[in-house]
FIKOLZA-1660 file (N, C-alpha, C; in steps of 0.1 Angstrom, whole numbers, plus 5000, padded with zeros to 4 digits):
% residues 156
   i   px   py   pz ch aa at
   1 1125 7086 3870  A  M  N
   1 1121 7090 3857  A  M CA
   1 1124 7104 3854  A  M  C
   2 1130 7108 3845  A  P  N
   2 1137 7120 3840  A  P CA
   2 1123 7129 3836  A  P  C
   3 1125 7143 3839  A  N  N
   3 1112 7151 3834  A  N CA
   3 1110 7149 3821  A  N  C
   4 1097 7145 3815  A  P  N
   4 1094 7144 3803  A  P CA
   4 1092 7158 3796  A  P  C
   5 1094 7160 3785  A  K  N
   5 1093 7172 3775  A  K CA
   5 1078 7177 3775  A  K  C
   6 1069 7165 3773  A  I  N
   6 1057 7169 3772  A  I CA
   6 1047 7164 3786  A  I  C
   7 1039 7170 3794  A  T  N
   7 1032 7163 3803  A  T CA
   7 1016 7170 3800  A  T  C
   8 1007 7159 3798  A  P  N
   8 0994 7165 3800  A  P CA
   8 0990 7172 3811  A  P  C
   9 0982 7184 3811  A  C  N
   9 0977 7193 3821  A  C CA
   9 0961 7188 3821  A  C  C
  10 0956 7187 3832  A  L  N
  10 0943 7182 3834  A  L CA
  10 0936 7194 3841  A  L  C
  11 0928 7201 3839  A  W  N
  11 0923 7213 3844  A  W CA
  11 0909 7209 3851  A  W  C
  12 0909 7209 3865  A  I  N
  12 0899 7209 3872  A  I CA
  12 0895 7218 3879  A  I  C
  13 0882 7219 3884  A  E  N
  13 0876 7230 3891  A  E CA
  13 0883 7233 3904  A  E  C
  14 0886 7222 3914  A  K  N
  14 0890 7227 3928  A  K CA
  14 0900 7216 3932  A  K  C
  15 0909 7219 3941  A  D  N
  15 0917 7209 3950  A  D CA
  15 0925 7197 3942  A  D  C
  16 0935 7203 3937  A  A  N
  16 0946 7195 3929  A  A CA
  16 0951 7182 3938  A  A  C
  17 0954 7185 3950  A  K  N
  17 0958 7174 3958  A  K CA
  17 0949 7162 3961  A  K  C
  18 0933 7168 3962  A  K  N
  18 0925 7156 3962  A  K CA
  18 0922 7149 3950  A  K  C
  19 0925 7154 3937  A  A  N
  19 0924 7148 3926  A  A CA
  19 0937 7138 3925  A  A  C
  20 0947 7144 3930  A  V  N
  20 0958 7132 3928  A  V CA
  20 0955 7119 3939  A  V  C
  21 0953 7123 3949  A  R  N
  21 0946 7114 3958  A  R CA
  21 0936 7103 3954  A  R  C
  22 0928 7108 3944  A  Y  N
  22 0919 7102 3938  A  Y CA
  22 0926 7092 3927  A  Y  C
  23 0932 7096 3919  A  Y  N
  23 0939 7091 3908  A  Y CA
  23 0949 7079 3914  A  Y  C
  24 0956 7083 3927  A  Q  N
  24 0963 7074 3930  A  Q CA
  24 0957 7061 3936  A  Q  C
  25 0943 7064 3941  A  S  N
  25 0937 7051 3944  A  S CA
  25 0931 7043 3934  A  S  C
  26 0930 7050 3923  A  V  N
  26 0927 7042 3910  A  V CA
  26 0938 7033 3903  A  V  C
  27 0949 7041 3902  A  F  N
  27 0960 7036 3896  A  F CA
  27 0973 7034 3908  A  F  C
  28 0973 7022 3913  A  K  N
  28 0980 7017 3923  A  K CA
  28 0995 7025 3919  A  K  C
  29 1002 7025 3930  A  K  N
  29 1017 7030 3928  A  K CA
  29 1018 7044 3922  A  K  C
  30 1008 7050 3923  A  G  N
  30 1010 7065 3918  A  G CA
  30 1015 7072 3928  A  G  C
  31 1021 7085 3924  A  K  N
  31 1027 7093 3933  A  K CA
  31 1027 7107 3933  A  K  C
  32 1027 7116 3941  A  L  N
  32 1026 7130 3940  A  L CA
  32 1041 7136 3938  A  L  C
  33 1040 7141 3928  A  I  N
  33 1056 7148 3925  A  I CA
  33 1060 7159 3930  A  I  C
  34 1048 7169 3927  A  S  N
  34 1051 7183 3935  A  S CA
  34 1037 7191 3938  A  S  C
  35 1036 7200 3944  A  Y  N
  35 1024 7206 3946  A  Y CA
  35 1026 7218 3954  A  Y  C
  36 1016 7228 3947  A  K  N
  36 1019 7243 3951  A  K CA
  36 1005 7251 3951  A  K  C
  37 1001 7257 3960  A  A  N
  37 0991 7268 3962  A  A CA
  37 0996 7281 3958  A  A  C
  38 0987 7286 3948  A  Y  N
  38 0992 7300 3946  A  Y CA
  38 0978 7311 3952  A  Y  C
  39 0983 7318 3957  A  K  N
  39 0973 7329 3963  A  K CA
  39 0974 7341 3956  A  K  C
  40 0962 7346 3950  A  N  N
  40 0959 7359 3943  A  N CA
  40 0956 7371 3954  A  N  C
  41 0965 7378 3959  A  A  N
  41 0959 7389 3969  A  A CA
  41 0950 7400 3962  A  A  C
  42 0954 7400 3951  A  E  N
  42 0942 7412 3943  A  E CA
  42 0930 7407 3943  A  E  C
  43 0929 7393 3938  A  N  N
  43 0915 7388 3934  A  N CA
  43 0917 7373 3942  A  N  C
  44 0911 7373 3954  A  P  N
  44 0911 7359 3963  A  P CA
  44 0903 7349 3952  A  P  C
  45 0892 7353 3944  A  G  N
  45 0888 7341 3936  A  G CA
  45 0895 7336 3926  A  G  C
  46 0909 7342 3924  A  G  N
  46 0918 7337 3915  A  G CA
  46 0928 7329 3921  A  G  C
  47 0926 7323 3934  A  N  N
  47 0935 7314 3937  A  N CA
  47 0935 7301 3931  A  N  C
  48 0946 7294 3930  A  F  N
  48 0946 7280 3923  A  F CA
  48 0957 7271 3929  A  F  C
  49 0955 7260 3926  A  D  N
  49 0967 7251 3929  A  D CA
  49 0971 7241 3921  A  D  C
  50 0981 7238 3919  A  V  N
  50 0989 7227 3906  A  V CA
  50 0997 7216 3914  A  V  C
  51 0992 7205 3909  A  A  N
  51 1000 7194 3913  A  A CA
  51 1006 7184 3903  A  A  C
  52 1017 7179 3904  A  E  N
  52 1021 7170 3894  A  E CA
  52 1022 7156 3899  A  E  C
  53 1017 7149 3892  A  M  N
  53 1017 7134 3898  A  M CA
  53 1023 7125 3885  A  M  C
  54 1025 7111 3890  A  E  N
  54 1029 7100 3882  A  E CA
  54 1021 7088 3884  A  E  C
  55 1013 7084 3872  A  V  N
  55 1008 7070 3874  A  V CA
  55 1012 7063 3863  A  V  C
  56 1014 7051 3863  A  L  N
  56 1016 7039 3854  A  L CA
  56 1028 7045 3846  A  L  C
  57 1040 7054 3852  A  G  N
  57 1048 7057 3844  A  G CA
  57 1045 7067 3837  A  G  C
  58 1036 7075 3839  A  M  N
  58 1032 7087 3829  A  M CA
  58 1030 7100 3839  A  M  C
  59 1037 7112 3839  A  R  N
  59 1032 7122 3846  A  R CA
  59 1019 7130 3838  A  R  C
  60 1014 7136 3849  A  F  N
  60 1002 7145 3846  A  F CA
  60 1005 7157 3854  A  F  C
  61 0997 7166 3849  A  Q  N
  61 0997 7180 3861  A  Q CA
  61 0985 7182 3862  A  Q  C
  62 0981 7184 3873  A  I  N
  62 0966 7187 3879  A  I CA
  62 0964 7203 3881  A  I  C
  63 0958 7211 3872  A  L  N
  63 0956 7223 3874  A  L CA
  63 0939 7225 3879  A  L  C
  64 0940 7230 3893  A  A  N
  64 0927 7234 3900  A  A CA
  64 0925 7249 3899  A  A  C
  65 0918 7253 3888  A  A  N
  65 0917 7268 3888  A  A CA
  65 0903 7273 3885  A  A  C
  66 0894 7267 3888  A  G  N
  66 0879 7272 3889  A  G CA
  66 0873 7263 3875  A  G  C
  67 0859 7267 3875  A  P  N
  67 0850 7261 3865  A  P CA
  67 0852 7265 3854  A  P  C
  68 0862 7273 3848  A  F  N
  68 0862 7277 3833  A  F CA
  68 0860 7267 3822  A  F  C
  69 0868 7255 3823  A  F  N
  69 0866 7248 3814  A  F CA
  69 0866 7233 3817  A  F  C
  70 0859 7223 3807  A  K  N
  70 0855 7212 3810  A  K CA
  70 0861 7203 3802  A  K  C
  71 0861 7191 3808  A  F  N
  71 0865 7179 3798  A  F CA
  71 0854 7175 3787  A  F  C
  72 0858 7171 3777  A  N  N
  72 0850 7165 3766  A  N CA
  72 0857 7152 3759  A  N  C
  73 0851 7146 3754  A  E  N
  73 0856 7134 3746  A  E CA
  73 0869 7138 3736  A  E  C
  74 0873 7149 3732  A  A  N
  74 0881 7155 3724  A  A CA
  74 0894 7149 3729  A  A  C
  75 0896 7149 3742  A  I  N
  75 0908 7142 3748  A  I CA
  75 0903 7132 3758  A  I  C
  76 0909 7122 3755  A  S  N
  76 0908 7107 3764  A  S CA
  76 0921 7099 3766  A  S  C
  77 0921 7091 3775  A  F  N
  77 0932 7081 3777  A  F CA
  77 0927 7066 3775  A  F  C
  78 0934 7058 3770  A  S  N
  78 0932 7044 3770  A  S CA
  78 0940 7038 3780  A  S  C
  79 0932 7025 3785  A  I  N
  79 0941 7017 3794  A  I CA
  79 0940 7002 3789  A  I  C
  80 0950 6999 3786  A  R  N
  80 0952 6986 3777  A  R CA
  80 0953 6974 3789  A  R  C
  81 0942 6965 3791  A  C  N
  81 0942 6956 3799  A  C CA
  81 0945 6943 3795  A  C  C
  82 0954 6936 3807  A  K  N
  82 0957 6922 3804  A  K CA
  82 0946 6912 3804  A  K  C
  83 0936 6914 3811  A  D  N
  83 0926 6904 3814  A  D CA
  83 0913 6909 3818  A  D  C
  84 0903 6902 3819  A  Q  N
  84 0889 6908 3824  A  Q CA
  84 0888 6911 3838  A  Q  C
  85 0898 6907 3845  A  A  N
  85 0898 6912 3859  A  A CA
  85 0903 6927 3858  A  A  C
  86 0912 6929 3850  A  E  N
  86 0916 6942 3850  A  E CA
  86 0908 6953 3843  A  E  C
  87 0901 6949 3834  A  V  N
  87 0889 6956 3827  A  V CA
  87 0880 6961 3838  A  V  C
  88 0874 6950 3846  A  D  N
  88 0868 6951 3856  A  D CA
  88 0868 6960 3867  A  D  C
  89 0882 6961 3872  A  Y  N
  89 0889 6969 3881  A  Y CA
  89 0886 6983 3878  A  Y  C
  90 0893 6986 3866  A  Y  N
  90 0894 6999 3861  A  Y CA
  90 0880 7004 3857  A  Y  C
  91 0871 6997 3851  A  W  N
  91 0859 7002 3850  A  W CA
  91 0850 7006 3865  A  W  C
  92 0854 6998 3871  A  K  N
  92 0846 7000 3883  A  K CA
  92 0851 7010 3891  A  K  C
  93 0863 7013 3891  A  A  N
  93 0870 7023 3898  A  A CA
  93 0870 7039 3893  A  A  C
  94 0867 7038 3879  A  L  N
  94 0866 7052 3870  A  L CA
  94 0852 7057 3873  A  L  C
  95 0842 7043 3871  A  T  N
  95 0827 7048 3871  A  T CA
  95 0821 7051 3884  A  T  C
  96 0829 7048 3895  A  A  N
  96 0822 7051 3909  A  A CA
  96 0822 7062 3913  A  A  C
  97 0817 7067 3922  A  K  N
  97 0815 7082 3930  A  K CA
  97 0814 7091 3917  A  K  C
  98 0805 7090 3909  A  G  N
  98 0804 7101 3901  A  G CA
  98 0807 7102 3886  A  G  C
  99 0814 7090 3884  A  G  N
  99 0819 7085 3870  A  G CA
  99 0805 7080 3863  A  G  C
 100 0808 7077 3850  A  S  N
 100 0796 7073 3843  A  S CA
 100 0800 7064 3831  A  S  C
 101 0794 7054 3827  A  E  N
 101 0796 7044 3817  A  E CA
 101 0795 7050 3802  A  E  C
 102 0797 7048 3793  A  G  N
 102 0797 7050 3780  A  G CA
 102 0798 7039 3770  A  G  C
 103 0795 7039 3758  A  P  N
 103 0796 7026 3748  A  P CA
 103 0810 7022 3746  A  P  C
 104 0811 7010 3740  A  C  N
 104 0823 7005 3735  A  C CA
 104 0837 7006 3745  A  C  C
 105 0833 7003 3757  A  G  N
 105 0846 7007 3765  A  G CA
 105 0852 7020 3772  A  G  C
 106 0841 7028 3765  A  W  N
 106 0844 7043 3772  A  W CA
 106 0836 7046 3784  A  W  C
 107 0841 7053 3793  A  C  N
 107 0836 7059 3805  A  C CA
 107 0843 7068 3811  A  C  C
 108 0839 7078 3818  A  K  N
 108 0841 7090 3825  A  K CA
 108 0845 7086 3839  A  K  C
 109 0854 7095 3843  A  D  N
 109 0856 7093 3860  A  D CA
 109 0849 7107 3865  A  D  C
 110 0849 7109 3877  A  K  N
 110 0843 7118 3884  A  K CA
 110 0846 7130 3884  A  K  C
 111 0855 7133 3875  A  F  N
 111 0859 7147 3868  A  F CA
 111 0856 7149 3855  A  F  C
 112 0849 7140 3850  A  G  N
 112 0844 7140 3836  A  G CA
 112 0856 7137 3826  A  G  C
 113 0867 7133 3830  A  L  N
 113 0876 7127 3819  A  L CA
 113 0873 7115 3814  A  L  C
 114 0874 7113 3800  A  S  N
 114 0872 7103 3795  A  S CA
 114 0882 7090 3794  A  S  C
 115 0880 7078 3795  A  W  N
 115 0888 7069 3794  A  W CA
 115 0882 7058 3784  A  W  C
 116 0890 7049 3778  A  Q  N
 116 0888 7037 3772  A  Q CA
 116 0895 7026 3778  A  Q  C
 117 0885 7017 3783  A  V  N
 117 0891 7005 3791  A  V CA
 117 0891 6993 3781  A  V  C
 118 0899 6991 3774  A  I  N
 118 0902 6980 3764  A  I CA
 118 0910 6967 3768  A  I  C
 119 0904 6956 3766  A  P  N
 119 0914 6945 3767  A  P CA
 119 0923 6941 3755  A  P  C
 120 0936 6940 3759  A  E  N
 120 0946 6936 3749  A  E CA
 120 0938 6925 3738  A  E  C
 121 0930 6916 3742  A  K  N
 121 0924 6902 3738  A  K CA
 121 0916 6911 3724  A  K  C
 122 0909 6923 3726  A  L  N
 122 0902 6927 3717  A  L CA
 122 0909 6932 3707  A  L  C
 123 0921 6941 3707  A  F  N
 123 0930 6942 3695  A  F CA
 123 0936 6930 3686  A  F  C
 124 0938 6919 3695  A  K  N
 124 0942 6906 3690  A  K CA
 124 0930 6902 3679  A  K  C
 125 0919 6901 3685  A  L  N
 125 0907 6894 3678  A  L CA
 125 0901 6905 3666  A  L  C
 126 0901 6917 3668  A  E  N
 126 0900 6928 3655  A  E CA
 126 0909 6926 3643  A  E  C
 127 0921 6919 3648  A  N  N
 127 0931 6918 3638  A  N CA
 127 0935 6903 3635  A  N  C
 128 0927 6897 3637  A  H  N
 128 0927 6881 3636  A  H CA
 128 0928 6879 3620  A  H  C
 129 0936 6866 3617  A  K  N
 129 0937 6863 3603  A  K CA
 129 0926 6860 3596  A  K  C
 130 0916 6854 3605  A  D  N
 130 0903 6852 3600  A  D CA
 130 0894 6864 3602  A  D  C
 131 0892 6866 3591  A  K  N
 131 0884 6882 3592  A  K CA
 131 0870 6883 3597  A  K  C
 132 0861 6870 3598  A  A  N
 132 0851 6868 3604  A  A CA
 132 0851 6872 3616  A  A  C
 133 0861 6863 3624  A  K  N
 133 0865 6867 3638  A  K CA
 133 0865 6882 3642  A  K  C
 134 0873 6887 3633  A  G  N
 134 0876 6902 3638  A  G CA
 134 0862 6909 3638  A  G  C
 135 0856 6905 3626  A  K  N
 135 0845 6912 3624  A  K CA
 135 0834 6912 3636  A  K  C
 136 0834 6898 3640  A  F  N
 136 0823 6894 3652  A  F CA
 136 0828 6901 3663  A  F  C
 137 0842 6903 3664  A  A  N
 137 0845 6909 3679  A  A CA
 137 0844 6924 3678  A  A  C
 138 0843 6930 3666  A  F  N
 138 0844 6945 3665  A  F CA
 138 0827 6947 3667  A  F  C
 139 0820 6938 3661  A  T  N
 139 0804 6941 3660  A  T CA
 139 0800 6939 3675  A  T  C
 140 0807 6929 3683  A  A  N
 140 0801 6927 3695  A  A CA
 140 0805 6938 3705  A  A  C
 141 0820 6944 3704  A  M  N
 141 0822 6955 3710  A  M CA
 141 0812 6966 3711  A  M  C
 142 0807 6968 3698  A  L  N
 142 0797 6980 3694  A  L CA
 142 0787 6981 3705  A  L  C
 143 0782 6968 3708  A  K  N
 143 0769 6968 3715  A  K CA
 143 0774 6966 3730  A  K  C
 144 0784 6969 3735  A  M  N
 144 0788 6966 3751  A  M CA
 144 0790 6982 3756  A  M  C
 145 0790 6983 3768  A  K  N
 145 0795 6996 3775  A  K CA
 145 0810 6989 3782  A  K  C
 146 0812 6983 3794  A  K  N
 146 0823 6977 3797  A  K CA
 146 0823 6964 3788  A  K  C
 147 0837 6963 3782  A  I  N
 147 0840 6952 3773  A  I CA
 147 0840 6939 3781  A  I  C
 148 0834 6929 3777  A  I  N
 148 0835 6914 3782  A  I CA
 148 0842 6905 3772  A  I  C
 149 0852 6902 3777  A  I  N
 149 0862 6895 3766  A  I CA
 149 0856 6883 3765  A  I  C
 150 0848 6874 3771  A  A  N
 150 0842 6863 3769  A  A CA
 150 0833 6863 3755  A  A  C
 151 0824 6877 3755  A  D  N
 151 0817 6881 3748  A  D CA
 151 0822 6885 3733  A  D  C
 152 0835 6885 3730  A  L  N
 152 0839 6890 3719  A  L CA
 152 0843 6879 3709  A  L  C
 153 0841 6866 3715  A  E  N
 153 0845 6854 3704  A  E CA
 153 0831 6849 3702  A  E  C
 154 0831 6844 3690  A  E  N
 154 0818 6838 3687  A  E CA
 154 0819 6823 3695  A  E  C
 155 0804 6820 3696  A  K  N
 155 0802 6809 3706  A  K CA
 155 0799 6796 3696  A  K  C
 156 0805 6785 3694  A  K  N
 156 0803 6775 3686  A  K CA
 156 0793 6765 3692  A  K  C
% end
């Protein structure tokens, strides 16, 4: 993959390499592109490390430079899932080990980064030609944490 012009940078508190290993465990076939530790001889508290990784064909930079900035919901990533098994996998992987559940398919990983784990079926149902089916799916989703595909369709 050629170097992209834009690469999201995720600022975490410490250990960029450990963060890459975590994301590789969640997103299979992820890879470490580069890693460098920077030492600040004048201010040892100013040491930091940077890693670049690729997951699902997208590059990310991990900057581990202290607790100065925290993630919030203003920046998040969506994962489009093909089926319930994929929704379940990402939901469990991202909320484990310090992550947390949120409403409407939103969750946070152990670093506090927000993710929306969304089944493709939700998009299809929300845009269904039968407006009642779309409304039902959207209303059902609003009541969920992890999205359950079977509960997005009206039972007859």
